[in-house]
Each structure stands twice: as structure tokens, then as C-alpha cells.
C-alpha positions, 0 to 999 in steps of 0.5 A: 403080264407079270413082266409088265407089273414088274415094269411097272413096279420098277418105275414106280420107285424112281422119282423125278425132280418135283416140277416146282423145284425144277422151276425154282432152280431153273430161275436161280440159275438164270437170275445168277447168269443175268447178274454176272452179265449185267455186272460184267457189261456195265462195269466194261461200259463204265471203265470205258466211259471214264477215262482220260483220253489225253492226245499230245503235240509237240508245237514247236521244238527249239536248241540252245547251247546243248538244251533242247526245249520243246513246248506241247499241247494236250487235249483231253477228250475224256470225261476223267481228269489226269495229269502229265507226270514225266515227258520222255524223247529220243533224238537219234539214239539217245533216249532222254528222260524228261523235265516237266512240272507235274500239270493237270489236265481237265476233262475236256479242255486243253492244256500248254507245257514244256519240256527240256532235256540236256542232248549229248550230242550236237542239234541240227535245225530240221532234225525229227525228235519223238517221244511220250508223255507219261500220265498220272493214270497209268497212259501214255501219249506218243509225240513227234516235233521237229527242232526249229532252230538252234543257236 
């Protein structure tokens, strides 16, 4: 019996967290976790939904006296406008920095622009040319075309 009293006495000295404090702590942790998850999801969705989505097509590429000129169509299906800042091309083993005027590509619209390069090697009609269009928002859009005429 004495042992029982001593065990009861030891238990009586230990204190548990109050149910009220435990409930408040649990609610605080849940609230912080919910806010963090909500911020992540809506921040991520917001970034995906407010980007420019640009695709570029080379409509024609023609060469004349060592200069290649290509016409392009850029379509922006995103919800934010951007601009074309540079057009680069690869012809054979030559990488060519482009010359293109900065062209605004408004959200939901299509625009046309040109790029031209001085080519160090002879141009051949029917040859493939590829490249990328650099965008003001940091994106790039690949393109490919065929040289139609050389004069």
C-alpha cells in the first residue's frame, strides 16, 4: 500500500500541458501551415498564368549577295505582353547573331518582323536554317526555316 501511495505521489507531481494551451498551439501550427501552402499554390499558379507564351514561325528566308533575310510571325497566346529583343540563326556550322528591331508582342496577338544576317559561306536555296528568338521576359522561342531563293 505504501508503494501505491508513492506511485500516486510521483504521478501527482508530473504536469501535462493544459488542454487549452495544446489546442491553441495546434491551431497556430495549422494556421501557419495553411497560409504557407496557400501562398505557395497561388503564387505558383499566378506565375504560370501571367506569362507570355510566344511561338515563332519563319515564314520566308531569302538570300542576296551574302545577306540572309528571314520574315517571322510571332504569336503570343499568354496573358502578358513581351518583346522580341534578338534573333539568332545557325546556318551550316555558322552561328549568327541577328539584327532585329525590338518588336512588341502583345498578349493574345500575332506580329510579323524580320531578321537579317551576313553569311560568311555561300547560300544555297533549299538549305535548312534554324535559330532562336530572344524575348524581353528572358524566354526564348526556337524557329526553323528553309532558304527559298538566293540571288
